[in-house]
N, C-alpha and C positions, 0 to 999 in steps of 0.2 A: 504494500500500500504506500509505503514511504517512497519507494522507487517510482511508482506511478505519479505521485504528487510532484516529485522533483523533476520528472521528465516532461509532464504535460501542463502542470499548473504553474510552478515557479521554475522556469527553465533558466539555468545559468548559461554562460556563453558556450561551455563545453557540451552541455546536454542539448543545446540548440542544434549543434551539428549532428549529434547522434539521432535526434528526432528527424532531421531532414534525410539522413541516410536510411533510417527505417522506413520512412514514407516512400523513398525511391525504390527500395528493394521490394516493398509490398506492391507498388504499382507495376513493376516489371514482372513480378511473379504472377499477378492477376492476368496481365497481358499474355504471358506465355501459356498459362492454363487455358485461356480463352482460345488461343490459336490451336492448342493441342486438341481440345474438345471439337473444334470445328473440323480439323483434319481427320480425327478419329471416326467421326460420324458422317463423313463425306461419302455418299453412296457410290461415287465413281472411283474411289480408292481401292486398289487391289489388296487382297489379304495376303500378307507375306508368308504366313504359316501354311496357307493352302496352295499358294502359287510359288513353286520352287524357283522359277525363273522370272519373278516379277520385275526384276531390274531391267529385263529386256522387253520393253513394251511391244505389244503386238497391235499394230495399227494398219489401216488399209490405205493403199496408195490410190486415193480417189482422183488425184490430179494427173495420173499417168495412164496412157493407153497400154493395153497388154503387149502390143508389138514393141513398144519402147522399152519394156522392162528387160528383155533378154537380147534381142537381136542387135548385132553389131553394126556400127556405121559402115564399115567396109564389108562387102559381101564375101562370105566364105564359100569356097567352091564346094565343100562337102555338103552345104545346105542344099545345093542345086540337085544333088543326086540322092537325096533321102527317099525312102520308099513312100509311096502314096498312102495316105491314111484314110480311114473311113470315119464319117461323122456320126453314124448312127450306132456305134459300138464303142467299147473301151479298147483302145489300141495297146497291145502288150509288146513292148520292145525287148526282144531277146538280144542281149549284149554279150558277145563271146570275147573272153579275154584270158590271158594268163598273167598271174601276178609274179613279176620277176624282181627279186631283190639283188642288185649288184653288190653282193656281200652281205651275208647274214650268218648262217650256220656253216658257210663255206666262203672261200674267196671269190672274187668276181670272175677270174679266169677258171676257177674250179667249177663254178656254175655253168659258165659258157661252154666248156668242153665236156662237162659231165665227169669231172675227175675230183675225187674226194682227197683233199690235202690234209685231212686230219691225222693225228699221230697213230690212231688205231687202224688206219687203212694203208699200211705200208707193206710192200712185198719186196723183199730183198733191198730195202732201203729206198725203193722207188714207189711213188704214188701210182695207183692203177685204176683203170676204168671199171665201174661195176654198174649196178642197176640204177644209178642216180640220174635224174633227168638232165638232159643237155639242152641249153638254150639254142645252140646251133641247130640241133635236130628239130626242136620245136618250131623254129621259124621256117625251116625248109619244108616240114610236113604241113604246116598251116597254109603256106602258099600253094602247095600241091592240092590241098583239099579245097581251097577257094576256087581254083581253076576247074574243078570237077562240077561245080554248081554255081551258076551266076547269081543266085539269090543269097548266098552266104556272105557274111561280113565278119570282120575281126578287128579288135582293138590292139594296137601296138604301142608300147610305152618304153621308157628308159632308153634314151638315145645312146647311153654308154654301151648297152648290149647291141643295139641296132648298128652302131658304128662298127663294132667288132665283126658282126655278120656281114655288113655291107662291103667291107674292103676285101672280102673273100669271094665276092660274086663277079662273074664276067659281065660285060656290058649288055649282052643280049638279055640276061636274066634281070639286070637292073631295069631295063626298059619294061619288062613285064610288071615289076613291082611298081614302077611309076604309073603305069596304066591302071593298076588296081587302086592306087592312091587317087588318081584323077577321077575315077569312077565312084569314089567314096566307099569302096568295099574294104579297104584298109584305112582305118581311122587312126591318125596319130593323136593320141590324147596326152595332154600336158606338153610334150615336146621338149622338156628340159633334159639336161644330161642325166639327172636322177630325180627321184621324188624326194625333194629336200625336206629336212625337218623344219618346223616353223617356230620352235621355241629357243633353240640354242645356236642355230646358224646365224652368222653375221649377215646383215642385209647386203653388203657389197659382194660377199661370196655367193649369196643366193642369186643376185642379179647376174653375176659373171657366169654361173653354171647354167642359168636359163638362156643367156645370150649364146653361150657355147652350143647348147642344143639347138636353138633356133637357127643358128648359122648353118649347122649341119642339115637341118630340114630344108632350108632354102637352097643351099648350094648343091646338095647331093640328091635329096629326095625330090626337090623342085616342085613342091606343092604350090598351088596358086595363092595360098594364104597360110598364115601361121595357125597352129592349133587354136580351137575356139574354147576348149574346156580344160580347166585345171583338174587333173585326175589324181587327187591326193587321198587315196583310199585308206591307207594303213597307218597314217600318222597318229601320234599320241597327243592330239590336241591341235587347235588351229588358232593362229594369231591374227589380229585385225591388221597389223602393220604389214605383214607379209602379203596378205590378200589385197591390201591397198596397192601394193606393187603389182600384183597379178592383174588388177583392173587396169592399171596404167600400161601394162604390157599388151593389152588388147584382148584378154580373155573375156568371154561373155558370161561365164559361170564357173562354179567349182562343185564337184561331186566328191563326197567322202563317206566313209563308213563308220568311223569311231566318233561317238558322241557320249558325253557323260550320261550315265544310266538314268539319273533322276530327270534330267532334261529330256532325254529320249522318251521316257515313260509319259511325261506330261505332254510333249509335242505329239506323240502318238494318239493320246486321248483327245487332244484338241485339233488333230488333223492339220498340223502346221510343220510337217517335216520338210516342206519346201518353202523357201522364204527369200526375201531380199535382205541382204546383209549390208547394213550401213557401216562402211569401213573407213571413211575419211571425209569428215564434214568440211574440211578445208580444201579439198580437191575440186577441180572443175566439176560441174553438175553431172556430166556423163560418167565420171569416174568415182563418184561418192558411194556407189553401191556395187554389189556383185551378187548375181543370182546364186543361191546355195541350195543344194539338194542333198539330203541324207539318204543313203541307200538302205534297204530294209535288212539285209543280212551281211553286213560288212562288205566283202567282195566275193561272196559265195552264193550259190543257188539256194532256194529254200531248203530248210533242214529236211533230211531224209529223201530229197528229190534230186540228188546229184546224178550226173549221167556218165561219170567215168566208167570205162569198161572193166576196171579191175576191182570194183567195190560192189557190195550187196545193194540191191535195189536198182542197179543199172538197167536201162531199157533194152539194150542190145549187147550181146556178147558173141564171141565167135562160135560158141557151141549151140546157140539157140536162134539162129537166123530165121528158121522156118516158123517160129512162133512170134515174129515181130508184130503182126496185127493185134494179137491178143495182149501182148506185153504193152504195146503202145496205148491200147484202150484203157487198161488198168492204170497205167502211169498218168495218162491225160486226165482221168477223173480226179485223181489225187491233186494234180497240179491246178485244175480248175477250182477246186475248193480253196487252195492256197491263194489263187488270184483274187477270188472274191473277198477273202480276208484282207489282202494287201490293198485292194482298191478302196476299202472302207477306211484304211489308215491314212490314205493320201487324198481321198476325195477328188480324184482327178480322172480325166478321160484318157490319160496316158500314164502307164505304169511301166517300170523297168524290171526285168528279171535277169540277174547276172548269172552267166554260166561260165565258170572257171574257178581257179584257185591257184595255190602256190605251184608254179612250174608245171602246170597242166598243159594238155594238148600235144604231148609227145606222140600220142596216137590220134592225131587230128582227124584223119578220115573217119575213123570209127566214132569219134566224139560227135562230129558233124552229122553223121548218119543217124545217130540217136536223136539229135535235135530236129533233123528233117522229118523223121517219123512222128515226133511229138507235135510239131507245127501242123503237119497235114491232118493228123488225127483230131486235134482240138478244133481246127477250123471246119472240118467236116461235121463234127458234133455240133458246133455252134450254128451251122447253116440249117440244121434241122430242129434245133431246140425252140421251145416257146417261152423261154425265160425272158423277162424284161431286160435283164442285164446280160448282154452278149459281149464276147471277147473276140478280137481279131489279133492273132499272133503272127509276128513277122520278125525277120532278122533286122537289127538296127545297130546303132553306134551311139556313144555318148553325145556326139555332135548332133545327130538326128533326133535323139531324145530331147535334148535341150531346145532344138528348133521346134519340135512338136509342142513342148510346153509353152513356148512363146506365142503360139497360135491360139491358145485357150483364152476365151473371153472372160477373164477373171482378174481379181486383185490378189496380191500376195501379202502375207504378213511381213513385218519388218523385224529384224534382229539387230541389236546393238551390242557392242562389247566383244570380248574374246571367247573362243571355245576352249578355254584353259582355266583351271587344270582339268585333266580327264580322269574319270574313275569308271571302271566297268562294273563295279558293284560296291556295296558298302565297305568302307575302310580299305579300299583298294585303289588308292590314287597313284597315277603314273607320274610321279614328280621326281623320283630319284635320279632320272637321267639328266636333270638340270645340272647336276654336279658330279655324277659318276664318271670314272676314268678321267680325272682332270688332266692327266698327262697328255692324252691325245687331243683334248680340247685346246690346251695351251700350244701344242706343237702345230695344230691346224691354224691357229691365229698367227703364229710366228711365220709359218710358211706362206700364209696369205699376205702378210706384210712384205715378204721377199718378192712374191709374185707381182704385187702392185708396184714395188720399187723398180723391178726389171722392166715392166711395161713403160714406166715413165722414162727410165734411162734409155730404153730403145728409141723412144720418140726423140728425146733430146739429142742422142747421138746420130739420129737419122740412119740407124742400122738395126733393122728388125730381124731377129732370128726366129722365124715362125716355128721351126721344129723344136727349138729349145723352149719357147713359151708354151707350145702345145703340150709338152709333157707336164709342165707345171699346172696348166689349165685343166688337164684331164684328171690329175690326182686331186686337185682342189674341188673339181666337180664331184668325184667319187666320195670325197670326205663329207659332203653335205647330205649324203643319204641318211634317212631317218634311223638306220641301224648302225651307222658308223660314227658320226659326230656325237650321237647320243651315248655311245658306249654300251648299247644293249646287245651287241654281238659277243659270242665267245671269243677266246683268244686266237682261234685259228684265223678269223678274219681281221681282228685287231692287229695281230702280228704282221699279216700281209700288208695292211694299210701302212703300218709304221715303216716297213721295208721300202714301200713305194715312196713314202715321204722322204726317207733318208736319201734315196737315189735322186729324187727330184731336187732336193736341197743342194746336194753336191753339184749337180749339173747347173743349177741356178747360180751358185757361187762362181763356178767357172765362167758362166755367161756374164756375170757382173764384172769380173776381172777384165774380160775382153772389152766390155763397154766402157769401163773406166779408162782403159788404155786408149781406146779410140777417141774418147773425149779429151783426155789430158795431153796425149802425144799423138795427134792424128797423122803426123808425118812419118812415124816409125813403121817399118815394115815387119820387124821381128817382134815376137811375143815377149812380154816381160818374164824375166826369170824369177822375180820376187813374187812369191805366192800371196794371194789375198786371203786373209784369215777372218772367219766370222766369229766374233767374240760372243759367246753364249751368255756372258754375265750382263752386258749392257746393250746387246743387240746392235752393235755398231761394227763397221769394218775397219781394219787396221792392217798395216804391213809389218812383217817381221823379217 
């Protein structure tokens, strides 16, 4: 009571300031409480507990026309050769691909030639060929299978593998490949040297490896346009900044398979697995967004519906060719049930079914024969059915699937922010690769700095050694792969990558010495006898 009397009745100079402070605090508290109540009971506010991805607002693009969402400013030749769609049915795009990692459980050359370099696969001290898939064989067999049926289409990725295959072909065979590319029957998805990681790769290395791949596509494959779709199926999360660069490179969209399990559950329930991703609000208007689609089963066909000839449930095997009509009918009924479920998840008149997996299609002819039988059987069933929801199944590609979506008269939800970090189930976050194997991460950054220095020195000296720079560019491209720079591969591949880096570094240092000599003493015709040493402590060059 005495305190109240001193504070409000007979206020001294000191208590006067206290009273003013209390009044100010009371007014601010009341204002904050009022704003909190107003926000809490706002009917338009999303419930954070019920909406896992509430920070990523889902709005409709009312001010955009459907054709403006996906289609590119420059016409892509693959769009001109897409199969004709039907308007009265749900179009099912069968996308055939093989998922090729240029280094994962084996080295890049081990995968290409089908040779296991592991310590447990030695015979007399030498690695030997066994039943491991060979990328060289896969590519050759796929092209042969495509030539057997004009309806078949296939997706090729990872220019690092295609380059190794391409330089072994004669000119006549290359003309056949270019014709298949021109007709849209081979679709180059991504077009970069590798499918680069989006979390730990440096942006300059990512740009360089994409440029490296694009140059090969333009100079050797000679397609009329660069690839339209970023094919990032197996990455452990996706970053907004990297995809902003994708948009600026001219991609019309990105397709991937891995999405955080909570967000995927919610988007499946809300039928928002296809969206517009706002990636850079500061970019020109045409580069602020990128169409994004999440595939239903990572990069595999529906569960229990694979068509490999060596697994249970396959439609056609060498021992039961005579029973193909009966097998195709049973398989097609199961697939139709899966298609109905998938269409409900996407709420679209175009859905994609992926047929392929890790290093598949070594038996390409038999694989395609399975799909041929399935397509014919389902379309025959649909021609006679009375169901309101009918399906039309046909071969397609990521480019044609994206183009078909762009023709739909609809709006798309908008996604903001990153698709990081990624978890495939509760308490299973894929974040360890941010820091795992720090040695190779550091070595990659160091080698990248040397590569950039050599490029600048080459220009300054007006003496470009393309072969020397190519070796560095190739290894820098391989390092950006999502199983290499991340450190998620076993030591068999990491050791191979380190050996390649060491050789490239030594060659790069020799090239640097030659360039320094040309810049400092251009009139000398003999090489310097004094070696150029790279100091590992301060990353500078010195003579000894």
